[in-house]
C-alpha positions in Angstrom: 34.1 91.5 64.5 32.6 91.2 67.7 34.8 92.4 71.0 35.5 91.3 73.9 35.3 93.2 77.4 39.2 93.4 76.9 38.5 95.3 73.3 39.5 92.4 71.0 38.3 89.0 69.7 41.0 86.3 70.7 43.7 85.7 68.4 43.4 81.9 68.5 40.6 79.4 69.4 40.3 78.7 73.2 41.5 75.0 74.0 38.2 73.1 74.4 37.2 71.6 77.8 38.4 68.1 78.5 35.2 67.3 80.1 31.7 68.4 78.8 30.3 71.5 80.7 26.5 71.3 80.4 23.8 74.1 80.2 22.8 73.5 84.1 23.7 71.0 86.9 21.3 69.8 89.6 21.6 71.1 93.2 22.0 67.9 95.5 22.7 68.2 99.2 25.5 66.0 100.6 24.6 62.3 100.9 24.9 62.5 105.1 22.2 65.2 105.0 20.2 63.4 102.7 20.6 60.3 104.3 19.7 62.2 107.6 16.3 62.9 106.1 15.5 59.7 105.2 15.7 58.3 108.4 12.1 58.9 109.8 10.8 58.2 106.3 12.0 54.6 107.0 11.2 54.7 110.8 7.3 55.9 109.8 7.4 53.6 107.0 5.4 56.1 105.0 6.4 57.1 101.6 3.6 59.0 99.9 0.2 60.1 100.8 0.8 63.4 102.2 3.4 62.2 104.8 5.3 64.4 107.3 8.1 65.3 104.9 5.3 66.6 102.1 3.4 68.8 104.7 6.7 70.2 106.0 7.8 70.9 102.3 4.7 72.7 101.8 4.5 74.8 105.0 8.3 76.0 104.4 7.8 76.7 100.7 4.8 79.2 101.7 7.1 80.9 104.0 9.9 81.3 101.8 7.9 82.5 98.7 5.5 84.5 101.0 2.3 82.8 99.5 -0.7 81.5 101.8 -1.1 78.4 99.9 1.3 75.9 98.4 -0.1 72.7 96.9 2.7 70.0 95.8 2.7 67.8 93.0 4.7 64.9 91.0 5.4 67.5 88.7 5.1 70.7 87.1 3.0 69.8 84.3 0.5 67.8 86.5 0.2 70.8 88.2 -0.6 72.8 85.3 -3.5 70.7 84.3 -4.7 70.3 87.6 -4.9 74.3 87.8 -6.8 74.1 84.5 -9.1 71.7 85.8 -10.1 73.2 88.9 -10.6 76.4 87.8 -13.2 75.2 85.5 -11.5 76.9 82.2 -13.2 76.1 79.1 -13.1 77.0 75.2 -9.9 78.8 74.6 -7.5 80.0 76.7 -4.4 82.5 75.2 -0.8 81.7 75.9 2.5 82.4 74.6 4.3 80.2 72.0 7.8 80.8 73.6 7.9 78.0 75.9 8.6 74.8 77.2 6.3 72.0 75.5 4.5 71.1 78.6 2.7 74.6 79.2 1.0 74.2 75.6 0.4 70.6 76.1 -1.6 71.2 79.2 -4.0 73.1 77.4 -4.9 70.5 75.1 -4.9 67.5 77.5 -7.4 69.7 79.2 -9.7 69.9 75.7 -8.8 73.9 75.7 -7.5 75.6 72.4 -4.5 77.3 72.6 -4.1 80.8 71.4 -0.9 82.0 70.7 0.3 85.7 71.5 3.0 87.3 70.6 5.8 88.2 72.9 7.8 91.4 74.1 11.0 92.0 72.3 12.7 93.1 76.0 10.9 90.7 78.5 10.1 87.5 76.0 6.9 87.2 77.9 3.7 87.6 76.6 2.8 90.8 75.1 -0.3 92.7 76.9 -1.3 94.6 73.7 -1.6 91.9 71.7 -3.1 89.6 74.3 -5.9 92.2 74.5 -6.5 91.9 70.8 -6.8 88.1 71.0 -9.8 87.9 73.7 -12.9 86.5 72.0 -15.9 85.1 73.2 -14.4 81.7 73.5 -11.5 82.8 75.7 -11.6 81.9 79.4 -8.2 82.6 80.6 -4.9 83.2 80.3 -1.6 80.9 80.5 1.6 83.6 81.2 5.1 82.2 81.0 7.9 83.9 83.2 10.1 83.2 80.9 14.3 83.1 81.9 12.6 84.4 85.2 11.6 87.7 83.6 7.9 88.8 85.2 4.9 89.0 82.6 3.3 92.3 83.1 1.1 91.0 85.7 -0.6 94.5 86.4 -1.7 94.8 82.6 -2.5 91.1 82.6 -4.5 91.3 85.9 -6.7 94.4 84.8 -7.9 92.7 81.5 -8.9 89.7 83.4 -10.8 91.3 85.8 -12.4 93.6 83.0 -13.3 90.7 81.0 -13.9 87.9 83.4 -10.9 85.8 82.9 -8.9 83.5 84.9 -5.2 83.7 85.1 -2.6 81.1 85.6 1.5 81.5 85.6 3.8 79.2 84.6 6.8 80.3 87.0 9.0 77.1 86.0 11.8 79.7 85.5 10.9 81.9 88.5 11.3 80.5 91.6 11.5 83.1 94.4 11.3 85.7 91.4 10.1 89.3 93.3 9.0 92.5 91.9 9.9 95.3 94.5 10.2 93.0 97.3 6.8 91.1 96.4 6.6 87.5 95.8 5.6 86.7 92.1 3.8 83.3 93.2 1.2 85.7 94.6 0.1 86.7 90.9 -2.9 85.3 89.1 -5.6 82.6 90.3 -2.6 80.0 90.5 1.4 80.0 89.8 3.0 76.6 89.0 6.4 75.9 90.1 8.6 73.4 88.5 10.9 71.5 91.0 12.3 69.4 88.0 16.2 68.5 88.4 17.2 71.3 86.3 15.8 73.7 88.0 17.4 76.3 90.8 15.2 74.7 93.4 14.6 71.0 92.6 13.1 68.0 94.1 14.4 65.5 91.0 10.8 65.6 90.1 8.2 67.8 91.4 5.9 70.8 90.9 3.6 72.8 93.2 0.7 75.4 92.9 0.4 78.6 95.0 -2.5 80.2 95.3 -4.5 82.7 97.5 -7.9 81.8 97.5 -8.5 79.2 100.6 -11.2 77.5 98.8 -9.3 76.0 96.0 -7.4 74.0 98.7 -9.8 71.1 98.8 -10.3 71.4 95.1 -6.9 71.0 94.4 -6.2 68.3 97.2 -9.1 66.1 95.4 -8.0 66.7 92.1 -4.4 65.2 92.9 -5.8 62.3 95.2 -8.3 60.4 92.7 -10.9 62.6 94.0 -10.8 60.5 97.3 -12.3 62.9 100.2 -11.9 59.9 102.8 -12.2 56.0 103.1 -15.8 55.9 102.6 -16.0 58.9 99.9 -15.0 59.9 96.4 -16.4 62.8 95.5 -14.6 63.8 92.2 -12.6 62.5 89.3 -8.9 62.9 89.9 -5.6 61.6 89.2 -2.3 60.5 91.3 -0.7 63.8 91.1 1.0 63.4 94.9 4.7 64.5 95.5 6.2 61.3 97.6 8.2 61.5 100.7 11.4 60.9 99.3 11.2 63.8 96.7 9.8 66.0 99.5 13.2 65.0 102.0 15.2 65.8 98.6 13.5 69.5 98.8 13.8 70.2 102.2 17.6 69.5 102.2 17.8 71.8 98.8 15.9 74.5 100.2 18.9 74.6 103.0 21.5 74.9 100.3 19.7 77.4 98.2 21.1 80.5 99.9 24.6 79.4 98.9 23.8 78.4 95.6 21.9 81.7 94.8 25.2 83.2 96.1 27.2 81.2 93.7 25.1 81.5 90.5 24.9 85.6 91.5 29.0 85.2 91.2 28.7 83.3 88.0 26.4 85.9 86.2 28.3 88.7 87.2 31.4 86.9 85.7 29.4 86.6 82.2 28.3 90.1 82.4 31.9 91.2 82.7 33.0 88.7 79.8 30.2 89.2 77.3 28.7 92.9 77.9 30.8 94.8 75.6 30.1 92.2 72.5 28.4 93.5 69.6 25.1 92.2 68.2 25.0 89.8 71.9 22.5 90.7 74.1 22.5 89.2 77.5 18.8 88.6 79.1 18.6 89.8 82.4 15.7 91.2 84.6 16.1 95.0 85.2 15.1 96.8 88.6 12.9 96.5 90.4 12.8 93.0 89.7 14.6 90.2 91.6 14.8 86.6 89.7 15.8 83.4 90.0 19.0 83.0 88.5 17.6 80.1 86.5 19.3 80.6 82.9 22.1 82.5 81.6 19.9 83.4 78.1 21.5 85.4 75.5 20.6 87.0 72.0 22.7 86.7 68.9 22.2 89.0 66.0 23.9 87.3 63.1 24.7 90.5 61.4 26.1 92.5 64.2 27.8 89.6 66.0 29.6 88.1 62.7 28.0 84.4 63.3 24.5 82.9 63.5 23.0 81.6 66.9 23.5 78.0 65.2 27.2 78.7 64.4 27.9 79.5 67.9 26.2 76.8 69.3 28.0 74.1 67.0 31.2 75.8 67.7 30.6 75.6 71.5 29.6 72.0 70.9 32.9 71.6 69.4 34.7 72.8 72.0 32.7 70.4 74.7 30.3 73.4 76.2 26.6 72.1 75.5 24.3 75.4 75.6 20.6 75.2 74.6 18.2 76.8 72.2 15.6 77.7 74.5 12.8 77.8 73.1 13.3 76.6 69.6 11.2 75.2 67.5 8.4 77.7 69.2 5.4 75.3 70.3 3.4 77.2 67.4 5.5 75.2 65.0 4.7 71.9 66.8 2.7 69.5 63.8 -0.2 69.2 66.0 -0.2 73.0 66.5 0.7 74.4 63.9 -2.9 74.2 61.8 -4.2 76.7 64.8 -4.9 80.1 62.9 -3.0 81.9 66.0 0.0 79.7 64.9 0.5 81.7 61.6 4.2 83.1 61.7 3.1 86.4 60.1 1.3 86.8 63.5 4.0 86.0 65.9 6.9 88.1 64.2 9.1 89.0 67.5 8.7 85.4 68.8 9.9 84.1 65.5 13.0 86.7 65.6 13.8 85.8 69.5 13.3 81.9 68.8 16.2 81.9 65.9 18.7 84.3 68.2 18.5 82.9 71.6 20.9 80.5 73.4 21.3 79.4 76.9 24.9 79.3 78.2 25.9 77.0 80.8 24.7 78.4 84.3 24.7 76.8 87.7 27.0 77.4 91.0 29.6 74.8 90.6 31.0 76.8 87.1 34.7 78.2 88.3 35.6 82.0 87.2 38.0 80.2 84.9 35.3 77.8 83.1 33.2 81.1 82.8 36.1 83.5 81.5 36.8 80.4 79.3 33.4 80.2 77.9 33.5 84.1 77.3 36.4 83.6 74.8 34.8 81.2 73.2 31.9 83.2 72.3 33.8 85.9 71.6 36.2 84.0 69.2 33.5 82.1 67.6 31.9 86.2 66.6 35.2 87.2 65.6 37.9 85.0 64.5 36.2 81.9 64.4 33.8 83.1 62.0 36.2 84.2 59.3 
């Protein structure tokens, strides 16, 4: 039977919440603050096409993330596709099956073959040892994912890329403002993609960005997200409409001002979860260790059914019955999708850790609006489902 931090499982099931508790809640500024930021947009009648709000947000994000260059996009998927195109990747790109669909879909949309690499059982990110074995004559790049704010082994991947002449792109949708020994993770690789979707710690409702250190990429990324248009009289390459609107940029500027308060609130929520769940047999809380300062994006736990007394799915279903909506991020694996499972690298025998984690992972509700009492009750629910609730 699982135990709580108090040493025993609750004798009876905690009462369900009267209102749903969802896995996340978007950070929103006050309507007054947002309205103030909309006034100059209305005054200029400039709604898109690299306006003042867009330029200001790029500059502020560059300072906040300690990176020399930021390119804003309409969403993170478009940013990934743009990076793949501009960096000229061909053939195959090694990536992880344990990620959101957009990571792998971006590869296939660029005509690239995904090669799936297993993950590290501790960080849940791409396994550098297997990665090295998968590099072949058709490999031109690596697309790593900083899962739940846990950094990939950027040093090992960097050494491999330098030795084998590979491009490196990081999907940092979960890793806004993650740092290693104070160094911004957004400076790693050739490009790093950030997602500003509403579910992310920092959001523009819909949006994304690429960070990069090579100034030569700035012009190409501009053209790629602006139809290839250089000026009124020149279209010099093919491109798409990948720009972020002024309205979305204004929301981002307002949310950037509120970010420190949200981070402090999430730190409080995380500490409450750690207090309530750390002593449960068979349950592991996935949090980065020192020297990583992570993004506080999700609250993932791994459930070992035998030791915990209930499967991950039983806990998921039990929480839903009590009006708590956790998520099984990431199940199914991308390698199990019908349009990828034919690939040789999608063989389950080559991805044992990823398959194990996909059956154990559960992301609990996590955002700054949760009260101590709500977090305590969720912890009691989890404890009961692994103890008396499994009987």
